[in-house]
C-alpha atoms as one frame of an Amber mdcrd trajectory, in Angstrom:
protein
-103.137  33.089 -43.315 -99.443  33.215 -44.162 -99.620  37.010 -44.587-100.973
  37.676 -41.103 -98.805  39.639 -38.741 -97.196  37.264 -36.313 -96.389  38.294
 -32.735 -92.734  39.014 -32.094 -91.065  36.497 -29.842 -89.161  37.907 -26.915
 -85.494  37.265 -27.496 -82.876  36.873 -24.767 -80.839  39.924 -25.772 -83.968
  42.071 -25.854 -85.157  40.906 -22.434 -81.963  41.469 -20.409 -80.455  44.273
 -22.446 -79.770  46.600 -19.516 -77.954  43.983 -17.471 -75.862  42.852 -20.436
 -74.904  46.439 -21.248 -73.686  46.919 -17.691 -71.644  43.701 -17.834 -70.114
  44.710 -21.163 -69.271  48.184 -19.873 -67.621  46.680 -16.783 -65.603  44.258
 -18.943 -64.537  47.086 -21.251 -63.355  49.127 -18.280 -61.381  46.155 -16.927
 -59.755  45.609 -20.316 -58.843  49.283 -20.571 -57.215  49.166 -17.146 -55.332
  45.960 -18.030 -54.084  47.365 -21.322 -53.022  50.620 -19.663 -51.001  48.741
 -17.041 -49.446  46.457 -19.677 -48.488  49.509 -21.761 -46.656  50.917 -18.748
 -44.789  47.615 -18.401 -43.900  47.578 -22.095 -42.495  51.102 -21.922 -40.280
  50.186 -18.975 -39.143  46.968 -20.712 -37.965  48.854 -23.801 -35.008  50.194
 -21.845 -33.682  46.697 -21.077 -30.547  46.026 -23.190 -31.645  42.422 -23.859
 -34.290  43.629 -26.311 -31.859  44.816 -28.976 -33.792  43.263 -31.875 -37.119
  44.944 -31.116 -36.253  48.417 -32.515 -34.940  46.777 -35.688 -38.349  45.157
 -36.282 -40.111  48.459 -35.626 -37.782  50.253 -38.024 -38.653  47.802 -40.814
 -42.366  48.298 -40.224 -42.075  52.062 -40.271 -40.063  51.967 -43.528 -42.738
  49.869 -45.205 -45.417  52.188 -43.875 -43.542  55.194 -45.232 -43.227  53.519
 -48.623 -46.942  52.721 -48.604 -47.866  56.333 -47.872 -45.426  57.578 -50.522
 -47.224  55.403 -53.058 -50.584  56.738 -51.886 -49.364  60.323 -52.182 -48.132
  59.665 -55.722 -51.476  58.158 -56.731 -53.351  61.095 -55.229 -51.145  63.558
 -57.105 -51.741  61.692 -60.393 -55.508  61.929 -59.904 -55.370  65.677 -59.329
């Protein structure tokens, strides 16, 4: 009895899959449009003199990234 094949129950995400996909696609498109418009605003805000400290933070991040990739390159060279 316990080894009999049981019927599969219909699950919510299986039943309305097409509608949900459309809603998700619409939300993704909205988010893309919002992020694109906010990126335009960020680019224009970078030219404001009040944001003097922002490039300094970016510079620190890029230095640490460069150091990280230098270490990776060294490890790769050692393996070869």
